[in-house]
mmCIF file of the N, C-alpha and C atoms, coordinates in Angstrom:
data_MODEL
# 
_entry.id   MODEL 
# 
loop_
_atom_site.group_PDB 
_atom_site.id 
_atom_site.type_symbol 
_atom_site.label_atom_id 
_atom_site.label_alt_id 
_atom_site.label_comp_id 
_atom_site.label_asym_id 
_atom_site.label_entity_id 
_atom_site.label_seq_id 
_atom_site.pdbx_PDB_ins_code 
_atom_site.Cartn_x 
_atom_site.Cartn_y 
_atom_site.Cartn_z 
_atom_site.occupancy 
_atom_site.B_iso_or_equiv 
_atom_site.pdbx_formal_charge 
_atom_site.auth_seq_id 
_atom_site.auth_comp_id 
_atom_site.auth_asym_id 
_atom_site.auth_atom_id 
_atom_site.pdbx_PDB_model_num 
ATOM 1   N N  . MET A 1 1  ? 0.847   -1.178  0.000  1.00 0.00 ? 1  MET A N  1 
ATOM 2   C CA . MET A 1 1  ? 0.000   0.000   0.000  1.00 0.00 ? 1  MET A CA 1 
ATOM 3   C C  . MET A 1 1  ? 0.889   1.236   0.000  1.00 0.00 ? 1  MET A C  1 
ATOM 4   N N  . LYS A 1 2  ? 0.527   2.160   -0.819 1.00 0.00 ? 2  LYS A N  1 
ATOM 5   C CA . LYS A 1 2  ? 1.290   3.399   -0.901 1.00 0.00 ? 2  LYS A CA 1 
ATOM 6   C C  . LYS A 1 2  ? 0.954   4.316   0.275  1.00 0.00 ? 2  LYS A C  1 
ATOM 7   N N  . ALA A 1 3  ? 1.875   5.216   0.557  1.00 0.00 ? 3  ALA A N  1 
ATOM 8   C CA . ALA A 1 3  ? 1.694   6.118   1.697  1.00 0.00 ? 3  ALA A CA 1 
ATOM 9   C C  . ALA A 1 3  ? 0.500   7.033   1.501  1.00 0.00 ? 3  ALA A C  1 
ATOM 10  N N  . HIS A 1 4  ? 0.246   7.467   0.255  1.00 0.00 ? 4  HIS A N  1 
ATOM 11  C CA . HIS A 1 4  ? -0.881  8.376   0.041  1.00 0.00 ? 4  HIS A CA 1 
ATOM 12  C C  . HIS A 1 4  ? -2.217  7.659   0.208  1.00 0.00 ? 4  HIS A C  1 
ATOM 13  N N  . HIS A 1 5  ? -2.270  6.342   -0.024 1.00 0.00 ? 5  HIS A N  1 
ATOM 14  C CA . HIS A 1 5  ? -3.496  5.588   0.230  1.00 0.00 ? 5  HIS A CA 1 
ATOM 15  C C  . HIS A 1 5  ? -3.776  5.531   1.734  1.00 0.00 ? 5  HIS A C  1 
ATOM 16  N N  . ALA A 1 6  ? -2.736  5.286   2.515  1.00 0.00 ? 6  ALA A N  1 
ATOM 17  C CA . ALA A 1 6  ? -2.896  5.225   3.967  1.00 0.00 ? 6  ALA A CA 1 
ATOM 18  C C  . ALA A 1 6  ? -3.327  6.572   4.524  1.00 0.00 ? 6  ALA A C  1 
ATOM 19  N N  . LEU A 1 7  ? -2.777  7.639   3.993  1.00 0.00 ? 7  LEU A N  1 
ATOM 20  C CA . LEU A 1 7  ? -3.147  8.974   4.443  1.00 0.00 ? 7  LEU A CA 1 
ATOM 21  C C  . LEU A 1 7  ? -4.609  9.266   4.098  1.00 0.00 ? 7  LEU A C  1 
ATOM 22  N N  . GLY A 1 8  ? -5.034  8.856   2.928  1.00 0.00 ? 8  GLY A N  1 
ATOM 23  C CA . GLY A 1 8  ? -6.428  9.043   2.533  1.00 0.00 ? 8  GLY A CA 1 
ATOM 24  C C  . GLY A 1 8  ? -7.377  8.281   3.438  1.00 0.00 ? 8  GLY A C  1 
ATOM 25  N N  . TYR A 1 9  ? -7.026  7.038   3.768  1.00 0.00 ? 9  TYR A N  1 
ATOM 26  C CA . TYR A 1 9  ? -7.856  6.248   4.681  1.00 0.00 ? 9  TYR A CA 1 
ATOM 27  C C  . TYR A 1 9  ? -7.907  6.885   6.062  1.00 0.00 ? 9  TYR A C  1 
ATOM 28  N N  . ALA A 1 10 ? -6.779  7.397   6.531  1.00 0.00 ? 10 ALA A N  1 
ATOM 29  C CA . ALA A 1 10 ? -6.739  8.044   7.849  1.00 0.00 ? 10 ALA A CA 1 
ATOM 30  C C  . ALA A 1 10 ? -7.601  9.304   7.868  1.00 0.00 ? 10 ALA A C  1 
ATOM 31  N N  . LEU A 1 11 ? -7.503  10.113  6.843  1.00 0.00 ? 11 LEU A N  1 
ATOM 32  C CA . LEU A 1 11 ? -8.323  11.323  6.780  1.00 0.00 ? 11 LEU A CA 1 
ATOM 33  C C  . LEU A 1 11 ? -9.803  10.977  6.648  1.00 0.00 ? 11 LEU A C  1 
ATOM 34  N N  . GLY A 1 12 ? -10.106 9.937   5.891  1.00 0.00 ? 12 GLY A N  1 
ATOM 35  C CA . GLY A 1 12 ? -11.494 9.490   5.776  1.00 0.00 ? 12 GLY A CA 1 
ATOM 36  C C  . GLY A 1 12 ? -12.057 9.040   7.109  1.00 0.00 ? 12 GLY A C  1 
ATOM 37  N N  . ALA A 1 13 ? -11.244 8.328   7.887  1.00 0.00 ? 13 ALA A N  1 
ATOM 38  C CA . ALA A 1 13 ? -11.688 7.875   9.208  1.00 0.00 ? 13 ALA A CA 1 
ATOM 39  C C  . ALA A 1 13 ? -11.937 9.059   10.140 1.00 0.00 ? 13 ALA A C  1 
ATOM 40  N N  . ILE A 1 14 ? -11.097 10.065  10.063 1.00 0.00 ? 14 ILE A N  1 
ATOM 41  C CA . ILE A 1 14 ? -11.278 11.253  10.901 1.00 0.00 ? 14 ILE A CA 1 
ATOM 42  C C  . ILE A 1 14 ? -12.574 11.968  10.539 1.00 0.00 ? 14 ILE A C  1 
ATOM 43  N N  . VAL A 1 15 ? -12.833 12.114  9.246  1.00 0.00 ? 15 VAL A N  1 
ATOM 44  C CA . VAL A 1 15 ? -14.064 12.767  8.804  1.00 0.00 ? 15 VAL A CA 1 
ATOM 45  C C  . VAL A 1 15 ? -15.276 11.950  9.224  1.00 0.00 ? 15 VAL A C  1 
ATOM 46  N N  . LEU A 1 16 ? -15.185 10.634  9.095  1.00 0.00 ? 16 LEU A N  1 
ATOM 47  C CA . LEU A 1 16 ? -16.292 9.760   9.474  1.00 0.00 ? 16 LEU A CA 1 
ATOM 48  C C  . LEU A 1 16 ? -16.614 9.889   10.960 1.00 0.00 ? 16 LEU A C  1 
ATOM 49  N N  . TRP A 1 17 ? -15.596 9.836   11.816 1.00 0.00 ? 17 TRP A N  1 
ATOM 50  C CA . TRP A 1 17 ? -15.833 9.936   13.255 1.00 0.00 ? 17 TRP A CA 1 
ATOM 51  C C  . TRP A 1 17 ? -16.319 11.330  13.640 1.00 0.00 ? 17 TRP A C  1 
ATOM 52  N N  . ALA A 1 18 ? -15.823 12.371  12.968 1.00 0.00 ? 18 ALA A N  1 
ATOM 53  C CA . ALA A 1 18 ? -16.282 13.731  13.262 1.00 0.00 ? 18 ALA A CA 1 
ATOM 54  C C  . ALA A 1 18 ? -17.746 13.899  12.886 1.00 0.00 ? 18 ALA A C  1 
ATOM 55  N N  . SER A 1 19 ? -18.140 13.327  11.756 1.00 0.00 ? 19 SER A N  1 
ATOM 56  C CA . SER A 1 19 ? -19.548 13.424  11.372 1.00 0.00 ? 19 SER A CA 1 
ATOM 57  C C  . SER A 1 19 ? -20.425 12.604  12.302 1.00 0.00 ? 19 SER A C  1 
ATOM 58  N N  . LEU A 1 20 ? -19.917 11.493  12.784 1.00 0.00 ? 20 LEU A N  1 
ATOM 59  C CA . LEU A 1 20 ? -20.665 10.684  13.743 1.00 0.00 ? 20 LEU A CA 1 
ATOM 60  C C  . LEU A 1 20 ? -20.894 11.448  15.039 1.00 0.00 ? 20 LEU A C  1 
ATOM 61  N N  . ALA A 1 21 ? -19.883 12.151  15.502 1.00 0.00 ? 21 ALA A N  1 
ATOM 62  C CA . ALA A 1 21 ? -20.027 12.943  16.722 1.00 0.00 ? 21 ALA A CA 1 
ATOM 63  C C  . ALA A 1 21 ? -21.037 14.073  16.528 1.00 0.00 ? 21 ALA A C  1 
ATOM 64  N N  . SER A 1 22 ? -20.972 14.734  15.385 1.00 0.00 ? 22 SER A N  1 
ATOM 65  C CA . SER A 1 22 ? -21.922 15.821  15.111 1.00 0.00 ? 22 SER A CA 1 
ATOM 66  C C  . SER A 1 22 ? -23.353 15.298  15.028 1.00 0.00 ? 22 SER A C  1 
ATOM 67  N N  . LEU A 1 23 ? -23.535 14.181  14.343 1.00 0.00 ? 23 LEU A N  1 
ATOM 68  C CA . LEU A 1 23 ? -24.874 13.601  14.248 1.00 0.00 ? 23 LEU A CA 1 
ATOM 69  C C  . LEU A 1 23 ? -25.375 13.122  15.600 1.00 0.00 ? 23 LEU A C  1 
ATOM 70  N N  . GLY A 1 24 ? -24.488 12.608  16.427 1.00 0.00 ? 24 GLY A N  1 
ATOM 71  C CA . GLY A 1 24 ? -24.885 12.169  17.764 1.00 0.00 ? 24 GLY A CA 1 
ATOM 72  C C  . GLY A 1 24 ? -25.410 13.309  18.610 1.00 0.00 ? 24 GLY A C  1 
ATOM 73  N N  . VAL A 1 25 ? -24.800 14.466  18.478 1.00 0.00 ? 25 VAL A N  1 
ATOM 74  C CA . VAL A 1 25 ? -25.262 15.637  19.234 1.00 0.00 ? 25 VAL A CA 1 
ATOM 75  C C  . VAL A 1 25 ? -26.585 16.144  18.672 1.00 0.00 ? 25 VAL A C  1 
ATOM 76  N N  . LEU A 1 26 ? -26.682 16.195  17.345 1.00 0.00 ? 26 LEU A N  1 
ATOM 77  C CA . LEU A 1 26 ? -27.908 16.690  16.721 1.00 0.00 ? 26 LEU A CA 1 
ATOM 78  C C  . LEU A 1 26 ? -29.105 15.766  16.952 1.00 0.00 ? 26 LEU A C  1 
ATOM 79  N N  . LEU A 1 27 ? -28.851 14.471  17.029 1.00 0.00 ? 27 LEU A N  1 
ATOM 80  C CA . LEU A 1 27 ? -29.936 13.498  17.178 1.00 0.00 ? 27 LEU A CA 1 
ATOM 81  C C  . LEU A 1 27 ? -30.021 12.953  18.603 1.00 0.00 ? 27 LEU A C  1 
ATOM 82  N N  . GLY A 1 28 ? -29.663 13.769  19.569 1.00 0.00 ? 28 GLY A N  1 
ATOM 83  C CA . GLY A 1 28 ? -29.694 13.339  20.962 1.00 0.00 ? 28 GLY A CA 1 
ATOM 84  C C  . GLY A 1 28 ? -31.090 13.042  21.473 1.00 0.00 ? 28 GLY A C  1 
ATOM 85  N N  . HIS A 1 29 ? -32.107 13.603  20.843 1.00 0.00 ? 29 HIS A N  1 
ATOM 86  C CA . HIS A 1 29 ? -33.487 13.385  21.283 1.00 0.00 ? 29 HIS A CA 1 
ATOM 87  C C  . HIS A 1 29 ? -34.061 12.065  20.760 1.00 0.00 ? 29 HIS A C  1 
ATOM 88  N N  . VAL A 1 30 ? -33.390 11.431  19.796 1.00 0.00 ? 30 VAL A N  1 
ATOM 89  C CA . VAL A 1 30 ? -33.859 10.160  19.234 1.00 0.00 ? 30 VAL A CA 1 
ATOM 90  C C  . VAL A 1 30 ? -33.378 9.025   20.136 1.00 0.00 ? 30 VAL A C  1 
ATOM 91  N N  . PRO A 1 31 ? -34.246 8.063   20.469 1.00 0.00 ? 31 PRO A N  1 
ATOM 92  C CA . PRO A 1 31 ? -33.815 6.940   21.305 1.00 0.00 ? 31 PRO A CA 1 
ATOM 93  C C  . PRO A 1 31 ? -32.656 6.171   20.670 1.00 0.00 ? 31 PRO A C  1 
ATOM 94  N N  . PRO A 1 32 ? -31.683 5.760   21.474 1.00 0.00 ? 32 PRO A N  1 
ATOM 95  C CA . PRO A 1 32 ? -30.472 5.122   20.930 1.00 0.00 ? 32 PRO A CA 1 
ATOM 96  C C  . PRO A 1 32 ? -30.748 3.839   20.133 1.00 0.00 ? 32 PRO A C  1 
ATOM 97  N N  . PHE A 1 33 ? -31.666 2.997   20.606 1.00 0.00 ? 33 PHE A N  1 
ATOM 98  C CA . PHE A 1 33 ? -31.935 1.754   19.882 1.00 0.00 ? 33 PHE A CA 1 
ATOM 99  C C  . PHE A 1 33 ? -32.625 2.026   18.544 1.00 0.00 ? 33 PHE A C  1 
ATOM 100 N N  . LEU A 1 34 ? -33.472 3.039   18.486 1.00 0.00 ? 34 LEU A N  1 
ATOM 101 C CA . LEU A 1 34 ? -34.098 3.410   17.220 1.00 0.00 ? 34 LEU A CA 1 
ATOM 102 C C  . LEU A 1 34 ? -33.047 3.921   16.237 1.00 0.00 ? 34 LEU A C  1 
ATOM 103 N N  . LEU A 1 35 ? -32.150 4.742   16.726 1.00 0.00 ? 35 LEU A N  1 
ATOM 104 C CA . LEU A 1 35 ? -31.088 5.280   15.883 1.00 0.00 ? 35 LEU A CA 1 
ATOM 105 C C  . LEU A 1 35 ? -30.181 4.168   15.367 1.00 0.00 ? 35 LEU A C  1 
ATOM 106 N N  . THR A 1 36 ? -29.843 3.220   16.224 1.00 0.00 ? 36 THR A N  1 
ATOM 107 C CA . THR A 1 36 ? -29.018 2.082   15.808 1.00 0.00 ? 36 THR A CA 1 
ATOM 108 C C  . THR A 1 36 ? -29.744 1.234   14.777 1.00 0.00 ? 36 THR A C  1 
ATOM 109 N N  . GLY A 1 37 ? -31.019 0.971   15.008 1.00 0.00 ? 37 GLY A N  1 
ATOM 110 C CA . GLY A 1 37 ? -31.795 0.183   14.064 1.00 0.00 ? 37 GLY A CA 1 
ATOM 111 C C  . GLY A 1 37 ? -31.914 0.863   12.718 1.00 0.00 ? 37 GLY A C  1 
ATOM 112 N N  . LEU A 1 38 ? -32.137 2.163   12.706 1.00 0.00 ? 38 LEU A N  1 
ATOM 113 C CA . LEU A 1 38 ? -32.227 2.893   11.440 1.00 0.00 ? 38 LEU A CA 1 
ATOM 114 C C  . LEU A 1 38 ? -30.894 2.901   10.696 1.00 0.00 ? 38 LEU A C  1 
ATOM 115 N N  . ALA A 1 39 ? -29.802 3.012   11.433 1.00 0.00 ? 39 ALA A N  1 
ATOM 116 C CA . ALA A 1 39 ? -28.482 2.980   10.802 1.00 0.00 ? 39 ALA A CA 1 
ATOM 117 C C  . ALA A 1 39 ? -28.199 1.611   10.196 1.00 0.00 ? 39 ALA A C  1 
ATOM 118 N N  . LEU A 1 40 ? -28.550 0.546   10.914 1.00 0.00 ? 40 LEU A N  1 
ATOM 119 C CA . LEU A 1 40 ? -28.343 -0.801  10.377 1.00 0.00 ? 40 LEU A CA 1 
ATOM 120 C C  . LEU A 1 40 ? -29.231 -1.053  9.170  1.00 0.00 ? 40 LEU A C  1 
ATOM 121 N N  . LEU A 1 41 ? -30.459 -0.583  9.223  1.00 0.00 ? 41 LEU A N  1 
ATOM 122 C CA . LEU A 1 41 ? -31.373 -0.737  8.090  1.00 0.00 ? 41 LEU A CA 1 
ATOM 123 C C  . LEU A 1 41 ? -30.863 0.019   6.864  1.00 0.00 ? 41 LEU A C  1 
ATOM 124 N N  . THR A 1 42 ? -30.382 1.227   7.068  1.00 0.00 ? 42 THR A N  1 
ATOM 125 C CA . THR A 1 42 ? -29.846 2.017   5.960  1.00 0.00 ? 42 THR A CA 1 
ATOM 126 C C  . THR A 1 42 ? -28.633 1.331   5.331  1.00 0.00 ? 42 THR A C  1 
ATOM 127 N N  . GLY A 1 43 ? -27.739 0.833   6.153  1.00 0.00 ? 43 GLY A N  1 
ATOM 128 C CA . GLY A 1 43 ? -26.571 0.123   5.631  1.00 0.00 ? 43 GLY A CA 1 
ATOM 129 C C  . GLY A 1 43 ? -26.945 -1.134  4.879  1.00 0.00 ? 43 GLY A C  1 
ATOM 130 N N  . SER A 1 44 ? -27.945 -1.847  5.371  1.00 0.00 ? 44 SER A N  1 
ATOM 131 C CA . SER A 1 44 ? -28.395 -3.066  4.697  1.00 0.00 ? 44 SER A CA 1 
ATOM 132 C C  . SER A 1 44 ? -29.012 -2.756  3.340  1.00 0.00 ? 44 SER A C  1 
ATOM 133 N N  . VAL A 1 45 ? -29.832 -1.726  3.299  1.00 0.00 ? 45 VAL A N  1 
ATOM 134 C CA . VAL A 1 45 ? -30.472 -1.354  2.033  1.00 0.00 ? 45 VAL A CA 1 
ATOM 135 C C  . VAL A 1 45 ? -29.423 -0.896  1.015  1.00 0.00 ? 45 VAL A C  1 
ATOM 136 N N  . LEU A 1 46 ? -28.415 -0.160  1.455  1.00 0.00 ? 46 LEU A N  1 
ATOM 137 C CA . LEU A 1 46 ? -27.384 0.291   0.547  1.00 0.00 ? 46 LEU A CA 1 
ATOM 138 C C  . LEU A 1 46 ? -26.502 -0.852  0.047  1.00 0.00 ? 46 LEU A C  1 
ATOM 139 N N  . ALA A 1 47 ? -26.309 -1.874  0.872  1.00 0.00 ? 47 ALA A N  1 
ATOM 140 C CA . ALA A 1 47 ? -25.459 -3.006  0.491  1.00 0.00 ? 47 ALA A CA 1 
ATOM 141 C C  . ALA A 1 47 ? -26.212 -4.075  -0.280 1.00 0.00 ? 47 ALA A C  1 
ATOM 142 N N  . PHE A 1 48 ? -27.521 -4.028  -0.281 1.00 0.00 ? 48 PHE A N  1 
ATOM 143 C CA . PHE A 1 48 ? -28.331 -5.078  -0.914 1.00 0.00 ? 48 PHE A CA 1 
ATOM 144 C C  . PHE A 1 48 ? -28.020 -5.266  -2.400 1.00 0.00 ? 48 PHE A C  1 
ATOM 145 N N  . PRO A 1 49 ? -27.874 -4.212  -3.214 1.00 0.00 ? 49 PRO A N  1 
ATOM 146 C CA . PRO A 1 49 ? -27.530 -4.430  -4.622 1.00 0.00 ? 49 PRO A CA 1 
ATOM 147 C C  . PRO A 1 49 ? -26.173 -5.128  -4.817 1.00 0.00 ? 49 PRO A C  1 
ATOM 148 N N  . ALA A 1 50 ? -25.212 -4.832  -3.951 1.00 0.00 ? 50 ALA A N  1 
ATOM 149 C CA . ALA A 1 50 ? -23.911 -5.495  -4.063 1.00 0.00 ? 50 ALA A CA 1 
ATOM 150 C C  . ALA A 1 50 ? -24.003 -6.978  -3.753 1.00 0.00 ? 50 ALA A C  1 
ATOM 151 N N  . VAL A 1 51 ? -24.878 -7.319  -2.816 1.00 0.00 ? 51 VAL A N  1 
ATOM 152 C CA . VAL A 1 51 ? -25.074 -8.736  -2.459 1.00 0.00 ? 51 VAL A CA 1 
ATOM 153 C C  . VAL A 1 51 ? -25.755 -9.477  -3.612 1.00 0.00 ? 51 VAL A C  1 
ATOM 154 N N  . LEU A 1 52 ? -26.721 -8.834  -4.235 1.00 0.00 ? 52 LEU A N  1 
ATOM 155 C CA . LEU A 1 52 ? -27.422 -9.461  -5.347 1.00 0.00 ? 52 LEU A CA 1 
ATOM 156 C C  . LEU A 1 52 ? -26.525 -9.607  -6.581 1.00 0.00 ? 52 LEU A C  1 
ATOM 157 N N  . ALA A 1 53 ? -25.531 -8.740  -6.728 1.00 0.00 ? 53 ALA A N  1 
ATOM 158 C CA . ALA A 1 53 ? -24.648 -8.802  -7.886 1.00 0.00 ? 53 ALA A CA 1 
ATOM 159 C C  . ALA A 1 53 ? -23.721 -10.012 -7.838 1.00 0.00 ? 53 ALA A C  1 
ATOM 160 N N  . ASP A 1 54 ? -23.459 -10.544 -6.666 1.00 0.00 ? 54 ASP A N  1 
ATOM 161 C CA . ASP A 1 54 ? -22.566 -11.716 -6.548 1.00 0.00 ? 54 ASP A CA 1 
ATOM 162 C C  . ASP A 1 54 ? -23.223 -12.955 -6.935 1.00 0.00 ? 54 ASP A C  1 
# 
């Protein structure tokens, strides 16, 4: 793996965690289990076409 790929992954992880923290503060009024369920459902729906392609 090249150094610039690792740097890109590191910066992506930082952005991902920062957005997660911001969303957590903004959605503090939503029950945690509902938020987790909606996140899992969204990820499943987005991954479904990739699963069907195999």
